[in-house]
C-alpha positions in Angstrom: 0.0 0.0 0.0 1.3 3.4 -0.9 1.1 6.4 1.4 0.0 9.9 0.3 1.0 12.9 2.5 -1.6 15.7 2.2 0.1 18.3 4.3 0.8 20.5 1.3 -2.2 19.7 -0.8 -3.9 23.1 -0.8 -4.0 24.2 -4.4 -7.5 24.8 -5.9 -6.5 24.1 -9.4 -3.2 22.4 -10.4 0.0 22.1 -8.4 -1.1 18.9 -6.7 -1.3 15.3 -7.6 -4.4 13.8 -9.5 -6.3 11.4 -7.3 -8.0 8.7 -9.5 -10.5 6.2 -8.4 -11.6 5.6 -4.8 -9.3 7.6 -2.5 -9.5 7.7 1.3 -7.9 10.3 3.4 -7.7 9.9 7.2 -6.2 12.1 9.9 -6.5 12.2 13.7 -6.3 16.0 13.5 -8.1 18.0 10.8 -8.4 18.8 7.1 -7.9 22.3 5.9 -9.8 23.1 2.7 -8.8 26.0 0.3 -9.8 29.4 1.7 -10.2 33.0 0.6 -12.5 35.9 0.5 -15.6 36.3 -1.6 -13.7 38.3 -4.2 -11.1 35.5 -4.5 -13.6 32.8 -5.5 -12.4 30.9 -8.6 -13.9 32.2 -11.8 -14.7 28.8 -13.3 -14.9 26.3 -10.4 -15.9 22.7 -11.0 -19.2 21.4 -9.5 -18.7 20.4 -5.9 -15.7 22.6 -5.2 -15.5 23.1 -1.4 -13.8 26.2 0.1 -13.8 28.3 3.3 -15.0 31.8 2.7 -13.0 34.1 5.1 -15.5 37.0 4.6 -18.5 35.1 6.1 -16.6 32.5 8.2 -18.3 29.5 6.6 -17.7 26.6 4.2 -19.3 27.0 0.8 -19.7 24.6 -2.1 -20.1 25.5 -5.9 -23.5 24.0 -7.1 -22.8 24.6 -10.8 -24.8 27.9 -10.8 -24.1 29.5 -7.4 -22.0 29.3 -4.2 -24.1 27.6 -1.5 -23.3 28.2 2.2 -22.8 25.2 4.5 -24.3 26.0 7.9 -22.5 24.9 10.9 -25.6 25.1 13.1 -29.2 24.3 12.5 -32.0 26.0 14.4 -34.3 23.0 14.6 -37.7 24.4 15.6 -41.3 23.6 14.9 -43.9 21.3 16.2 -44.3 18.1 14.2 -48.0 17.9 15.4 -48.9 21.0 13.5 -49.7 21.0 9.8 -49.3 24.7 9.2 -46.1 26.8 8.9 -45.1 26.1 12.6 -44.8 22.4 11.9 -41.6 20.7 10.8 -38.1 21.9 11.5 -36.1 24.8 10.3 -35.6 28.5 10.7 -38.2 30.3 12.7 -39.4 33.8 11.5 -41.2 36.4 13.6 -43.4 39.3 12.6 -44.1 41.9 15.3 -46.3 44.9 15.6 -48.1 46.7 12.8 -50.6 49.5 12.2 -52.4 50.7 14.0 -50.0 50.3 16.9 -50.6 46.6 17.3 -48.6 44.5 19.8 -49.1 41.2 18.0 -46.2 38.8 17.3 -46.7 36.0 14.8 -44.4 33.2 14.0 -43.7 30.8 11.1 -41.2 28.1 10.2 -39.7 29.6 7.1 -38.6 26.2 5.5 -42.3 25.1 5.3 -45.4 26.8 3.9 -48.6 27.6 5.7 -50.3 30.2 7.9 -48.6 32.0 10.8 -49.6 31.3 14.4 -49.7 33.6 17.5 -46.4 33.9 19.4 -47.2 36.5 22.0 -47.2 40.2 22.4 -44.8 43.2 22.4 -44.5 45.2 25.6 -46.6 47.8 23.9 -48.2 48.3 20.5 -46.2 49.9 17.7 -45.7 50.0 14.0 -42.9 50.6 11.4 -40.0 49.9 13.7 -36.9 47.7 13.1 -36.2 44.1 14.0 -33.2 41.8 14.1 -32.1 38.6 15.7 -29.4 36.3 17.0 -29.7 32.5 16.9 -31.5 32.7 20.3 -33.3 36.0 20.6 -35.4 38.4 18.5 -35.3 42.2 19.0 -38.0 44.8 18.1 -36.7 48.3 18.0 -38.3 51.8 17.9 -41.5 52.5 16.0 -44.6 54.6 16.2 -46.9 54.4 19.3 -48.4 56.8 18.1 -45.3 59.0 18.3 -41.6 57.9 17.9 -40.4 55.5 20.7 -37.0 54.4 22.1 -38.4 51.0 23.1 -36.2 47.9 22.5 -38.1 44.6 23.2 -36.7 41.0 23.1 -38.1 37.5 22.9 -36.7 34.0 23.0 -37.3 32.7 19.5 -37.4 29.0 20.3 -40.3 29.6 22.7 -43.6 31.4 22.6 -44.6 34.2 24.9 -44.7 37.9 25.5 -41.7 40.2 24.9 -39.7 41.7 27.7 -38.0 45.1 27.9 -34.4 45.1 26.6 -33.4 48.7 26.9 -33.7 51.9 24.8 -32.4 53.4 21.6 -30.2 56.5 21.9 -33.0 58.6 20.6 -36.7 58.2 19.8 -37.2 57.0 16.3 -39.6 55.3 13.8 -39.6 54.2 10.2 -36.1 52.8 10.7 -34.5 49.5 9.8 -32.4 46.9 11.7 -30.1 43.9 11.0 -27.4 42.0 12.9 -24.7 39.4 13.0 -24.2 36.9 15.8 -23.0 39.5 18.3 -24.1 42.9 17.4 -27.4 44.5 16.3 -27.4 47.6 14.0 -30.3 50.0 13.8 -30.7 52.9 11.3 -32.9 55.3 13.3 -35.0 56.6 10.4 -37.2 59.5 11.4 -36.1 62.1 12.3 -32.3 61.7 11.7 -29.5 59.8 9.9 -28.1 58.2 13.0 -27.2 54.5 13.3 -27.1 52.7 16.7 -25.5 49.5 17.7 -26.0 47.2 20.6 -24.6 43.9 21.9 -27.2 41.1 21.5 -26.2 39.1 24.5 -26.5 42.0 27.0 -29.3 44.3 28.1 -28.8 48.0 27.6 -29.2 51.0 25.4 -28.3 51.7 21.8 -24.9 53.2 21.3 -24.0 55.6 18.6 -22.4 53.9 15.6 -22.3 56.6 12.9 -24.5 58.1 10.3 -26.1 57.2 7.0 -24.9 59.0 3.8 -28.3 60.6 3.6 -30.8 61.4 6.4 -33.8 59.3 5.4 -36.6 57.1 6.8 -38.8 54.2 5.5 -35.7 52.3 4.5 -34.7 48.6 4.7 -31.8 46.6 6.1 -30.0 43.3 5.4 -26.7 41.9 6.5 -24.0 39.3 6.2 -21.9 38.5 9.2 -19.5 41.4 8.3 -21.6 44.0 6.4 -24.9 45.8 6.9 -26.7 47.3 4.0 -29.5 50.0 4.1 -31.5 50.5 1.0 -34.1 52.9 -0.3 -36.1 55.4 1.8 -37.6 58.8 1.8 -35.5 61.9 2.4 -37.9 63.9 1.6 -38.7 62.3 -1.7 -38.0 58.7 -2.7 -34.3 57.7 -2.9 -32.5 54.8 -4.6 -29.5 54.9 -2.2 -27.9 51.8 -0.9 -25.4 52.4 2.0 -23.2 49.9 3.8 -21.3 49.7 7.1 -18.9 47.1 8.5 -20.8 45.7 11.5 -17.7 44.9 13.8 -16.5 48.5 13.6 -18.1 52.0 14.1 -18.2 54.9 11.6 -20.3 56.5 9.0 -21.9 54.6 6.1 -20.4 54.5 2.7 -22.1 54.3 -0.8 -22.7 50.8 -2.0 -24.7 51.5 -5.2 -28.3 52.2 -6.2 -31.6 50.4 -6.4 -33.2 50.0 -9.9 -35.6 52.9 -8.9 -36.2 55.4 -6.1 -38.7 54.1 -3.6 -39.6 54.0 0.1 -41.5 51.5 2.4 -39.4 48.6 1.2 -38.3 45.6 3.3 -35.2 43.4 2.9 -33.8 40.0 4.0 -31.2 37.5 2.6 -28.6 34.9 3.2 -24.9 35.3 3.8 -24.2 36.1 0.1 -27.3 37.8 -1.3 -29.6 40.5 -0.1 -33.2 40.9 -1.5 -35.2 44.2 -1.4 -39.0 43.8 -1.9 -42.0 45.9 -2.5 -42.3 49.6 -1.6 -43.8 52.6 -3.3 -42.5 55.1 -5.9 -45.6 57.1 -6.8 -47.5 53.8 -7.2 -47.2 50.8 -4.9 -44.7 48.2 -6.3 -44.4 44.4 -6.6 -40.7 44.5 -7.6 -37.9 42.4 -6.0 -34.3 43.4 -6.4 -31.0 41.7 -5.3 -27.5 42.6 -4.5 -24.3 40.6 -3.6 -23.6 41.8 -0.1 -19.8 41.4 -0.2 -19.4 43.5 -3.3 -20.5 47.0 -4.2 -22.7 47.9 -7.1 -26.2 48.5 -8.3 -29.1 46.2 -7.5 -30.5 44.0 -10.2 -34.0 42.8 -11.0 -34.9 39.5 -9.2 -38.7 39.1 -10.0 -42.0 40.1 -8.5 -44.1 39.7 -5.4 -47.5 37.9 -5.8 -49.2 41.3 -5.3 -48.1 45.0 -5.1 -47.3 45.9 -1.5 -45.6 48.5 0.7 -44.7 48.5 4.4 -44.2 44.7 4.5 -42.0 42.9 7.0 -39.4 40.3 5.9 -37.2 37.6 7.4 -35.2 34.7 5.9 -33.5 31.3 6.2 -30.4 30.5 4.2 -32.5 29.6 1.2 -35.9 31.4 1.5 -37.2 34.9 2.2 -40.7 35.4 3.7 -42.4 38.8 3.1 -45.6 39.5 5.1 -48.4 42.0 5.5 -48.3 45.5 4.0 -50.7 47.7 2.0 -51.8 46.7 -1.5 -53.4 49.5 -1.0 -55.8 47.7 1.4 -54.1 46.2 4.5 -52.9 42.7 3.7 -52.3 39.5 5.5 -50.4 37.8 2.6 -47.0 36.1 3.2 -44.9 35.5 0.1 -42.1 33.0 -0.3 -39.0 33.8 -2.3 -36.2 31.4 -3.1 -33.0 33.5 -2.5 -30.3 31.6 -4.5 -32.3 31.8 -7.7 -34.2 34.6 -9.5 -37.9 34.6 -10.3 -41.3 35.6 -8.9 -42.5 34.8 -5.4 -45.1 32.2 -4.5 -47.8 32.2 -1.9 -46.5 31.1 1.6 -49.7 31.5 3.7 -51.2 34.3 5.8 -50.6 36.3 9.0 -53.1 35.8 11.8 -54.6 39.2 10.8 -54.2 42.0 8.2 -51.7 44.7 9.0 -49.0 46.9 7.6 -45.8 48.2 9.1 -44.8 44.8 10.7 -41.2 44.1 11.5 -39.6 40.8 10.6 -36.6 38.8 12.0 -35.4 35.2 12.1 -32.8 32.9 13.7 -31.4 31.8 10.4 -30.7 35.0 8.4 -27.5 35.8 6.5 -25.7 37.6 9.3 -25.6 34.4 11.5 
């Protein structure tokens, strides 16, 4: 039997020996796959190529048409006795609040289809605030009740029950947007300023000044990877097509990322570790458009497809493969939840319904692209 020493076998293409037939590698220690940033991905990889992406801190595999992230954790939730969207296992999504100043929280299992169920209640009713989450907790930030609030609520995602007080934002705000990675939440205040707050997810306390958006606007959306937060669209006054970004582990002012395909406000966003989707909104008329960006790069958004119906002021959340967009105005208040497959492009399909009609809901999940 011959022996093959793999200690220097790190080349992605060439430079190493060809292994033909059934080959077994064993080690009592570890195997180190090729690694590099998103920008350093090979231009023409073979199907099944495995590498470690240093930007997002995860393994990824080339599936012949896109890079698929391999999750190291799985939030196994759901009740197998239920036949609706809370049955089965997978990522759990929450939708909190809504007009007019409702305190309702609904939940779904994003990897299934079906109607939402009641989760509990916010500490007080509010609408058009922000929401973000860790693997364990969801956070609902700011909003109208009926004026701007500083409230920060938290819930344990794997359970059901009412929210508890977390702390306060640095200033009263509404019409803002939030996103997070595993350790830090980021909230763009919206009305009435351009400020961005951050807070540590595992503690209890107040929002801390992070920096400012490039433009003081409200009615915007947010989506993140583990490294980068994006803020898209808004009203300033007048609709804008701006996309800003910040590096979540740092502090400082936002920088220009690119532009949406059109100027609009009342949009919502979600995504996985690679791709961010921005859905709905209004630009004179209410829209059904979905756009996408690659979070690790910079550049303009591209057309993805359409929602099942035109809607503004929706709430969105995501698993690594699916985005759920709920509620909104069409122009009547809606209870519709749409399902969008993130790694592809195309139109959304019907997911189910919220427990009631409402707009201005805030969405978060324990399996989004920042985790």
